N, C-alpha and C positions, 0 to 999 in steps of 0.2 A: 504494500500500500504506500503510495506517494503522498506526502503531506505538503501542501502548498502554503508557504509563509511569505509574508512581505518582508524582504530583507533590504535594508537601506543600502544605497550604493556606497560600499566600503571605501573606495578610492576618494570619492567626493568628501565623505565624512573625515577621512584622515587628512586630506588637504585643508579642509576648513579648520579642523582642530589645530594643525600645525601652524597655519597662518594666525590663528587666534593667540596661540602661545608666543609666537614671534612678536606680534604686536604688543602683547603684554610685557614681554621682556624689554623691548625697545622703549616703551613708555616708562617702565621702572628705571631703566638706565638714564633716560633724559631727566627724569624728575628727582633722581637720587642726588642729594647734595650733603656735604659735611659742614655743619655750622662752624666748626673750628677753622675750616679753610677760609671762611669769610674774613677772618682777622689776619690771615697770612698773606693776603693779596693773591692767592692762587685761585684759579678757576674752580668753582664748585659745581657748576652745572652747564649743560649745553642746550641751547634753545633748538626746537625742531625747525626744520626748513623744508621748503618745496623749491624745486629748480625746474624752470621751463626754458626751452631753447627754441629760437626761431632761426631763420637764415642769417639774420644780422646781429642778434644779441642773445644774451642769457638774462633771464629774470630770476632773481633769488628772493624768495619771501621767507622772512625769519620771524617767528612768533615771539614777540617781546612785550607781553601785556604789562602795563605799569612801569615800563622803562621810559625815562625822559630822554630826548635826543642829546641833551648835554652830557649824559652818562655813557655815550657810545663812542667807540673808535672803530673806524673801518679802514682797512688798508689792503692793498694788493701787492703781494711780494712773492717772487719765485714760483709763479704758477699757482699760488694759493690766495684765497680771499680770507682775511682774518677779521672777525667781528668780536669785539669784547666790550664789556661794560659792567654796570652794577645795577641791581634791582634792590631797592630799599624796602624794609618792613615799614608799614604805616607808623607814623610818629604819633603815639598817644601814651600818656603816662598810665592810664588805667586799662591798658590793653591786655586782654586775656585771650590767648590763642586756643581756640577749640578744635581747629583742624588746619593743617598747613600742607596743602597739596601743590600749590604753585611755588616753585623754587625762588629763593631770595639769595642775595649775595652776588659775588663776582661771577660772571659767566664769560665763556669764550667759545667761539665756534670757528674751526678751521675747515674751509671748504676747498678741497683740491679740485682744480679745474681741468677740463679736457686739454688736450695738446694745443688747443687754440690759444692764440695771442689775443688778449683782451685788455680793455682799459675801463675804469669806472666811468660810466656815462652820467649816472645820477643816482641818488637815493633819497627816499622820502618815507615818512610814517603814514601807513594806511590802515585804519581800523585796528590799532594795536600791534601791527606788524611792520617790520622794516622791509621795504621793497627796494632792492638794489638792481640797477640795470648795468650790465657789462657789455659794452660794444665790442664786437669782433673786429679785429684789424686785418 
């Protein structure tokens, strides 16, 4: 006697589960920071990025909620784009932290660029993100 059962597609399930685990690991890596490192001037977290490419340029979108432009440094050096700065905790004397998921302190992100020769065309803040345009030469 043959029993017919509905069996989920095992490959799709495995792939979905693997992607979920990788996403979770990347999120933890990006959000992990050491408060002691904030006092040492070392980078304590890396902001997440999106990179888009057209025929003439690269667009790099860096999530930096709560970071003021004056706290940022952007430079292009040896085929890498470097973005670093500082995100401060809210200033309040009676502040009681109930949850802290958004990282604070010194951050740095190094973005290795393709073999293209580029220059910084412009950068601006858009909806809590830093948008950098790199023109291909």
